[in-house]
N, C-alpha and C positions, 0 to 999 in steps of 0.2 A: 239274529241277522235278518235284515229286511228281505222279503221275497222279491222276485223279479219284477212284480207289479207295484212295489212300494218304493217311495223315495225316503232317504234318510232325512229326518226333520231339519238337520243342519243345511242340507243341500236345498231343500225347499225354502228355507229362510233366505239363503243367498239368492235364489232365483227371484223371490219376491222383492228383495232389496235392489236387484238389477233391474227388474221391471219398473220399479218406482223411479230409479235413476234415469232410465231411458225415456220413460213417460214424461218426466219433467223437462226433457229436451225435445219433446215431440217426436221421439223415435220409437220404432217398433222393435222390441226386444227379439221377437222370433226371427226377424231378418238377420240380426246380428248372430243369432245362434246358428242359422243356416250357413253363414259365412264361416263360423268357427268349425263347423262340421267338415268343410272342404279345405280349411287352411292346413298347410304343412307344419310339422313340428319345427321349432326354432333350432338352428344349429349354432355352434360356437363360431364357426368361420363366417357365417352370414351376419351374426350379431355384431361382431367387431370389424366387419368388412376386411377380413384377413387378406384375401387375394388382392384387393386394391391396395391395402397398406404395404404389402410386400412387393408391389410393383412400382412404388414411388421413388425408387433409387435409379437415377440416370447419370452415371459418371460421364464426364466429357473428355477424359483422357484414358489411355490404355493401362494406367497403373492400378493394380488390384486394390491397393489400400485406400484409394479414393472412396471406395464404397464404405469403408469404416468411417471415414470423415463425414460422409453424407448421412449415414444412419445415425451417428451420434448426435449430429446437430438436429436431426428430426426428433430424436428422443428428447433433446434439450427443449425444443419448442413445445412438445407435449407436456413436459414438466412445468414449463412456464404457464401453460394453459391451466394446469391444476392449481398453481399458485393464484392465478387470477380468479379462478373459480371461488377460492376461499375469500379473497379480498373483495370480490364483488358481493358475495353474500354478506360479509361483514358490513359493507357500506349500505346495503339494502335493509339489513336488520337493525343497524344502529343500536346495538345492545346497551342497556344501562346497568348491566351487571357484568362482573369479570368472567363468569363461567363460560358463556358462549363466545365471548371475545377471545379468551385464552385458547379455546379449542381451535378456532380458525387460524390463529397465529402459530400454534403448535404444528398444525398440518402444513402450513406454508414453510415452516422451518424444516420439517422432515423432507419435503420435496427438494429444497435447496441443498440440504445435507447429502441427499442421494446424488444430486447432480455433481456437487463438488467432489465427492469421493469417487464417482464413476469417471470423472474427467481424466484421472490418472490411467484408467483402463484404456481409454482412447489414445492418449499420448504414448503410452508404453506399447500399445498394440499396433502402431503404424511404423513402417520402415522409414527411417529418417531420410534416406536418399530419395525414396519415392515421394515423400511429403514435400521436400524442397523443390522437386520438379513440378508436381501437379499443382502446387499452391499458386504458381505464377499463371496458370491457366484460368484461375478463378477470378482474376481482376475484372472489374472493381468490386465484385461482391465481397461482403465482409460481415462478420458477426455483429459489427457495429450497427448493421441494418435490421437488427431484431426489434420489431415494433412491440412485441409482447414484453420484452424487458423494459422498454420505456413505459409501457402501461403499468407494469408492476411498480415502477418508481413513482408514477403519478398517483396511483391509488394508495401508496404507502405513506405519503407525507405531504405537507403543505408545499405549494409551488415555489415559494422563495428558497426552500432547501435544495431545489434542483437547478437554481441559477448558477452561473459562473461565480466563484468565490468573491470576485470584486463587486458583485451586485446584491448579494444576499442581504446584508444588513440594512440596505436602503429600502427593501421591499417586504419587510416582515409583516406589515399591516396591509398587504395588497388586497384588492377586491376582485370579484370575477371580471369586472370591466377592465382591469389592468392586464389580464392574462395574454391578450393578443400581442401587446407590446413586450411583455416579459418573455414571451416565447422566443423572441429573438436573442435573449440573453441566457438561454438555457445552456448548461455546462457542456453538453455533449457536442455542440456545434464547434467548440474549440478543439475537439479531438479529431476532427476530419477536415483540416485545412492543409494546404500545401506548405511545406516547410520553406520553400524559397520565396513564394509570393504572398502567402497568407490568404490566398483565395480558397473558396470552398472546393473540395475535391468532387469528382464525379460521384463517388460513393455517397457523400452527403447530399448532393443535388438530387440523386435518384431517390434517396430516402425521403427527402422533404416533399418532392412531387407526389409520392404515393401516400405518405402518412401524416403530413403536417396537419391537415384539416381534421382528421380523425383524432389525433392526439390532443389538439387544442380543444375540441369538443369534450373529450374525456376530462381534461383539466378543469373545464368550466363545470361539468357535472359533478366532479369530485370535490369541488371547493366546499369546505364545511363538513364533508362526510368521508374524507380520506382517513386513513388509519390514525395518523397523528391527531387530527381534529377529534376523532371519536374517543381516543385516549384522554385528551384534555377535557372532554365533556363528561367523562365518567364521574360520578360522585367520588369524593376523596377516599371514602372507605372501600370503594371498589377498585381503586388503583393499587392493587395488591402487589407485593414483592414478586410473586410468581409471574404475574402478567408483565410487570416491569422487566424481569429477566428475559421473558420470552421475546419482548419487543427489542431489547438490547441484542439478543441473539439474531433476530431477523435483520437488524442493522448490520451486524457483522457478516451474516451469510450473504446478503445482497451486495454490500458495499466494500467488503474486504475479501472474504474467502473466494467468492465467485470470480470477480475481475482478476484477482491475483493468481488464480489457477491458470488463467489464460496467459498472464504475464510470465509465470514460471515456465510454462510450456514453450513460449517464444524464446526465452533465454536458453532453455535446454536445446531447442532445435537449431537455433540460429547462431548464438554466440554467448559466451559466458559473461562478457562485460556488456550490460544493457545499454550503455551509452553508444556502443558501436553497432548495434543491431540495425540492419537496413530497414527503413520504414516502408512497408508494402504500400504501393500506390502514392508515395510521397507524403503520407499523413504523419502527424506527430503523436502517434499512439503511446510512445514512451512517457509522455506527460499526461496522457489521458487515463491509462489503466491504473497506475499506482495510486492508492488512496491517499498517500501522504501529500500528493499534489492537489488533487481535487477536493479531498476531505468531504466526500459525499456521505452525509450523516443525516438519517431520517429524523432521529429523535435526540437532538443535542441536549435537551433538558434531562435526559436519563444518564448522562455521562458526566464525569468529573472534569474539571479544567485540565488536569494532567492527562486524562485519557483522550480528550479532544486534541490536545497538542501533539500527542504521540500516535495519533490515529494511523494504523496500518504499518507503522515502522517495524514493529517486532516481527510481524509475519514475513516481511521482505528479508530481513536479516536472517531469520531462521530457515525459511523455505527456499529462498533463492540463492543466498550466499553461504548457507551452512554455518552462520555465526550464532553463538549462544549469548 
């Protein structure tokens, strides 16, 4: 064991490495060591900003279960951020082998699976009567306005797949210069128009004012490096069955399981017959959420013609109406 006046050779080696690192940046290592002497030890609550995190819930009604609603949606946005973290890395790395590609997609799938499974906890955990009352105080705010979900869509596939179904086939070969015009044809805009007049709702107008520029810029930057493009650029021998299945599952997680979890909860809370559910804010969300109408599909080349035709129908029959 070294005496009090001796340093472990491993410690000396690290000090020499640190000195070289700081010298290369024109910095004095001893000054940084002085700072380290006076610095407090890191705590869990400071590292994750726990006090700030727990103070971010501000209900606007007196109903206790509104807090559940807020907290769950905040959790949702954090999971969306994790998914984007994976898709951003995938875009930046542009891997040419299946291994790292698969790992990012698997992580994204795990996050969405956790979200979908936990949605039942929120729905079952709220008192129905409280929800039906406080939800009307939230107008025109809506989960429709989640920009991170739109970012996930943009990073996941080519922009033509995000257009309204009437426009997709005509813009398969779009270029970055087309995106500004195509942005007006994106599918989600049809999900927030007034039923009576066909005009944009306040929900959509608010969203466009805040996020349209940011989303269009992301679409331009993602052209050619979105997940669908990266899959297509892989050498054929790297387009493995395992990666193919992971991408198919991401398609289902984002475009079937997640939106239909919301659809199922609306049916449960409001009415059994979805055709008679009152549209909050006058929007036609009944035609927006169900995959069988929009057929939002990121990777159509990975599905059979029959699977594409039946997209989302089995889930609705089973989960919403209890049919087998």
